[in-house]
C-alpha positions in Angstrom: 209.1 69.9 38.9 208.2 72.8 36.4 210.6 75.8 36.2 207.9 78.1 37.5 207.2 76.0 40.5 210.9 75.7 41.5 211.2 79.6 41.2 208.1 79.9 43.5 209.6 77.6 46.0 213.0 79.4 46.1 211.3 82.7 46.2 209.2 81.6 49.2 212.2 80.1 51.0 214.0 83.4 50.5 211.1 85.4 51.8 210.9 83.1 54.9 214.6 83.5 55.5 214.3 87.3 55.2 211.4 87.3 57.5 213.0 85.1 60.3 216.4 87.1 60.1 214.5 90.2 60.6 212.9 89.1 63.7 216.1 88.0 65.6 218.8 90.5 66.4 222.1 89.6 67.9 223.6 92.0 70.5 227.3 92.5 70.4 228.9 92.1 73.9 232.4 91.8 75.1 232.9 88.5 77.1 234.4 88.8 80.6 238.0 87.6 81.2 236.9 84.3 82.8 233.9 83.7 80.5 235.3 80.2 79.7 234.9 79.1 83.4 232.8 75.9 83.5 230.5 77.6 86.2 229.8 80.4 83.7 228.4 77.7 81.3 226.1 76.4 84.1 224.7 79.8 84.8 224.3 80.5 81.0 222.0 77.5 80.4 219.9 78.4 83.4 219.2 82.1 82.4 215.6 82.9 82.0 213.8 83.5 78.7 212.4 86.8 80.1 212.9 89.0 83.1 209.9 91.1 83.9 208.3 92.1 80.6 211.7 91.9 78.8 212.4 88.9 76.4 215.8 87.4 76.0 217.8 88.4 73.0 220.7 86.6 71.4 224.3 87.7 72.3 227.4 87.0 70.3 229.7 86.5 73.4 230.3 83.5 75.6 228.7 83.5 79.1 226.4 86.6 78.5 222.7 87.1 78.5 220.6 90.1 77.4 216.9 91.1 77.8 215.1 93.9 76.0 216.9 95.9 73.3 219.2 95.2 75.6 217.8 97.0 78.7 219.5 94.2 80.9 222.8 92.7 80.3 224.5 89.9 82.2 228.3 88.9 81.9 229.7 85.9 83.8 233.4 85.6 84.6 234.1 89.2 85.6 236.9 89.7 88.4 235.6 88.7 91.8 235.6 92.0 93.7 237.7 92.5 96.9 236.1 93.7 100.1 234.9 97.2 99.4 233.3 100.3 100.7 230.6 100.1 97.9 227.1 99.6 98.9 226.2 96.0 99.3 222.7 94.4 99.3 221.2 91.0 99.3 218.6 90.3 96.6 217.4 86.9 95.9 219.8 85.4 98.4 222.7 86.7 96.4 225.0 89.4 97.7 225.4 92.3 95.2 227.9 95.3 95.3 226.0 98.2 93.9 228.6 100.1 92.0 228.4 103.8 91.4 225.4 104.9 89.3 226.4 106.1 85.9 224.2 108.5 83.9 222.8 106.0 81.7 223.1 102.6 83.7 223.4 100.9 87.0 226.0 98.2 87.5 226.0 95.4 90.1 228.5 92.7 90.6 227.9 89.5 92.7 230.0 89.5 95.9 231.6 86.4 97.4 231.2 84.3 94.3 233.9 83.0 91.9 233.4 83.6 89.0 231.6 86.9 89.6 228.8 88.1 87.7 228.2 91.6 86.4 224.6 92.8 85.7 224.0 96.2 83.9 220.6 97.7 83.9 219.9 100.8 81.7 218.3 103.6 83.8 215.3 105.3 82.7 213.4 102.4 81.7 210.0 101.3 83.1 211.1 98.1 84.8 211.1 96.7 88.3 214.8 96.8 89.1 214.3 94.4 92.2 212.3 91.7 90.2 214.9 91.7 87.5 217.8 91.1 89.9 215.7 88.5 91.9 215.0 86.5 88.7 218.7 86.5 87.6 219.8 85.5 91.2 217.8 82.3 90.8 220.0 81.3 87.9 223.1 82.4 89.7 222.3 80.5 92.9 221.6 77.3 90.9 224.7 77.6 88.6 227.5 78.7 91.0 229.0 77.2 94.1 227.8 78.8 97.3 229.1 82.1 98.2 232.5 82.1 100.0 232.1 85.5 101.6 229.1 87.7 102.6 228.5 91.3 102.8 228.9 92.7 106.3 227.2 96.1 105.9 224.0 95.7 104.0 221.0 97.6 102.8 218.1 95.9 104.6 216.0 93.8 102.4 213.0 91.4 103.0 214.9 88.4 101.9 217.8 88.5 104.6 217.2 85.4 106.8 220.2 85.4 108.6 222.3 88.3 110.3 225.6 89.3 108.6 228.8 88.2 110.3 230.9 90.8 111.7 234.0 91.8 109.7 
């Protein structure tokens, strides 16, 4: 192969690598303490490619997912919460503790599931909060064992098919 042709091939390959690397961004996240739990691997492979209009982006931490830039972040393997006075609601047939809103984000943690999953949604974005959580709940239900505890005081939602047990 002539030298000029080899240089053209090398230059073309370098341009392609530069172009492709410019399109994919890896988001740095901290893994949860129990991220190596096999159940988290099950959830991770079931996470959707998109939630709402937000495409999934690559993360550098085990048992995590992110969508947008990231607007939505999921971490599997967080400490399962104990019974709490926090607001609890059922979305997508998964019970969620709705943690205190922070200025820039809203945090939710699954209740009654081990390992627990944390979802963080950046506030101020034009997204359908409920649709995002419902979409993620589908992966959680399919990847984790059934819940061992349920919320007893809930915010009423349309997808509650059974009454909450007393307790």
